[in-house]
C-alpha positions in Angstrom: 30.9 33.6 17.8 27.1 34.2 18.2 26.7 33.5 14.5 28.5 30.2 14.8 26.3 29.1 17.8 23.2 30.1 15.9 24.2 28.1 12.8 25.1 25.1 14.9 21.7 25.3 16.6 19.9 25.4 13.2 21.9 22.4 11.9 21.2 20.3 15.0 17.5 21.2 14.9 17.4 20.2 11.2 19.0 16.9 11.9 16.6 16.2 14.7 13.5 16.8 12.5 14.8 14.7 9.6 15.4 11.6 11.8 11.8 11.3 12.8 9.8 9.6 10.0 7.0 7.2 9.3 8.0 3.8 7.9 5.6 1.4 6.2 6.2 -2.3 6.3 3.8 -4.6 4.5 3.0 -8.1 5.8 3.2 -9.1 2.1 3.8 -7.0 -1.0 2.0 -9.5 -3.3 -1.4 -11.0 -3.0 -1.9 -14.2 -5.0 -5.5 -14.9 -5.7 -4.5 -18.4 -7.0 -7.1 -19.9 -9.4 -10.6 -18.7 -8.7 -13.9 -19.0 -10.5 -15.4 -16.2 -12.6 -17.6 -14.0 -10.3 -15.8 -15.0 -7.1 -15.2 -12.5 -4.3 -12.4 -10.2 -5.6 -11.7 -8.4 -2.3 -8.3 -8.8 -0.8 -6.4 -6.8 1.9 -2.8 -5.7 2.2 -1.9 -5.3 5.9 0.9 -3.0 7.0 2.5 -1.6 10.1 3.9 1.9 10.7 7.3 1.0 12.2 8.5 4.6 12.2 8.2 7.2 14.9 5.8 9.6 13.1 2.2 9.2 12.0 1.9 7.5 8.6 -0.4 9.2 6.1 -1.4 7.3 3.0 -1.9 10.2 0.5 -3.2 8.2 -2.5 -3.5 4.6 -3.7 -3.9 3.9 -7.4 -4.1 0.9 -9.6 -2.7 0.1 -13.0 -6.2 -0.4 -14.5 -9.9 0.2 -13.9 -10.5 -3.5 -13.1 -8.7 -3.0 -9.7 -10.2 -0.6 -7.2 -8.0 0.1 -4.1 -9.3 1.7 -0.9 -6.9 3.6 1.4 -7.1 4.2 5.1 -9.1 7.3 6.0 -6.8 8.8 8.7 -3.2 8.7 9.8 -1.7 5.4 11.2 0.1 6.0 14.5 3.6 4.6 15.1 3.4 0.9 16.0 -0.1 0.6 14.7 -1.4 -1.4 11.7 -3.6 -0.5 8.8 -5.0 -2.0 5.7 -5.4 -1.2 2.0 -8.4 -3.0 0.5 -8.2 -4.1 -3.2 -11.2 -5.2 -5.2 -10.5 -7.0 -8.5 -13.3 -7.4 -11.1 -13.5 -11.2 -11.2 -15.9 -11.1 -14.2 -12.8 -10.8 -16.4 -11.5 -14.3 -17.3 -7.8 -14.9 -17.6 -4.6 -14.1 -15.7 -4.3 -11.3 -13.2 -1.1 -9.2 -13.1 -1.8 -5.8 -11.7 0.1 -3.2 -9.7 -1.3 -1.1 -6.9 0.8 2.0 -6.1 0.8 3.6 -2.6 1.9 7.2 -2.1 2.6 8.2 1.5 4.7 10.3 3.8 6.8 7.2 4.7 10.6 7.0 4.3 9.9 5.2 1.0 7.3 7.6 -0.4 6.1 5.4 -3.3 5.5 1.7 -2.9 4.4 -0.8 -5.6 2.3 -3.7 -4.5 1.2 -6.6 -6.8 -1.8 -8.8 -7.2 -1.7 -11.9 -9.3 -3.7 -15.0 -10.1 -6.1 -16.5 -12.6 -9.8 -16.2 -13.2 -11.2 -19.4 -14.5 -14.2 -19.4 -16.9 -17.5 -20.7 -15.9 -17.8 -24.5 -16.1 -19.8 -25.7 -19.1 -22.2 -28.5 -18.2 -23.1 -30.8 -21.0 -26.6 -32.0 -21.5 
């Protein structure tokens, strides 16, 4: 009987700890730069909220190429609080933008793919 009570206690304790979790909800999972001029400001921000009941820790943020530099939050994001992931795209590269930024965290969904898109227009040629 003691063993049964002990086992039940461990099971209930395990269930209680697995229910508490961080949850990341992004305001938008895609940033559209639209059409911008070559050399324009390439910094954009993904905003998110921790809708879970545990602190959210962004472990790593990576991009699909070296032309996109993401910056993750330094510390944990408390439940109910918001945070940002800054993304800087190299706007000296003319042409379409189609890149993925991958977020690794302790959230319920541990890996989250975000997208940036748009088009960098060439410099205007002025005729003499």
